[in-house]
C-alpha positions, 0 to 999 in steps of 0.5 A: 261650720268650723273647719276643726269641730271639736265634736262630730256627731254621726247620725245614720238615717233610713227614711227618717223624714218625720224625725230628722228635723226635731232631732237636728233642732234638739241637738242645736238647742241642747249641745253647746260643744262646737260640733259638726253633724254628719247625716249618713245615708244609704241611697239617694231616694231616702226620704231624709234627704229633702228635709236636710236640704230644705233646712240647710243648717250650716253645721250639718252635712250629708254623707253617702254610706260608702262601705255598703248598705246598713247601719253598721256601715253607716256608722263606720262611714261617719266615723271615717269622715268625721273631723272632730277629735271626739266622735259621737254616734247617735240615732236619728229617730229621736230616742237619744237625749241631746242634754247628755251630750255635753256631759259625755264630752266633759268626761272625754275631755277628762280622759275617758276613751269611751263614754256611754249614755246609760239607761240602766245606771242611777238616774237613767231610764227607758221609756217604751220599746219592745219588752223582750228587747228591753229585758235582754238589753238590761240583762246584758248590761247589768251582768257585764257590769257585775260579773265581767267588770265592765265599768258601765251599766248599759253595754248595748246602746249605740248612744256612745262617744269615742275619742279618735285616738282610741278609734284609730287604734282599733280594728272593727270586726263587727259584721251586722246591726248595732253590735259596734258599741258592744265590740268597741266597749269590750275592746277598750275594757280589755285594753285597759282604756278608760270607760265612763258613763252618764245617765240618760233617758231613752224614748221609743220613737214616735214616728216612722218604723224601727229597722232593728232586727233582734233575731238576726242581730242577737248572735252578733251581740252574743259574740261580744258578750262572751268575749267580755268574759274571756281572760287573756 
């Protein structure tokens, strides 16, 4: 593994033994940018860990979540220990499309501080998933695009690439779940940072159990949704 990878891929995990190998193999085949993969876990009994150790892939390292259990703190821990100038958050359930990553990197190299992989722009789509979650996500993304001026169509997916220089200047206020991408995108937009997107195909997981908690996390999304419309 290079001492200075250009790209750090952060994968938060929670008992993803069935999914992690195809996810890692997909990244291995689909990403040409020199990269490291940081698999962030909460507890030593996580079923993902034996699979990672068995595979012993040279560009993959395990990192215990040091900020407190939960996906938000796992993502923040991964960002904190990442060595690349570009940091990608991706999911370990097989829902994200590795083929989008190099296109995201190209936009970041061209000057974008945040690059979203978008399900709702032309060329993107979503396959499967809970209908209510899909409707709310699409409505949020498209209304923020058309009425709040966000230059992307998909505001809630965490399949997102950030320039380290941008992250170093942002105070993260998110408190739960997957609100992080919406917070960072809203803050980048309000600060006049460049935001770009690429189309992607999102697929519902085929193995394991989703731990997404819509009812619990929705108020946190709403907070940043409202902030996107604020002036000044």
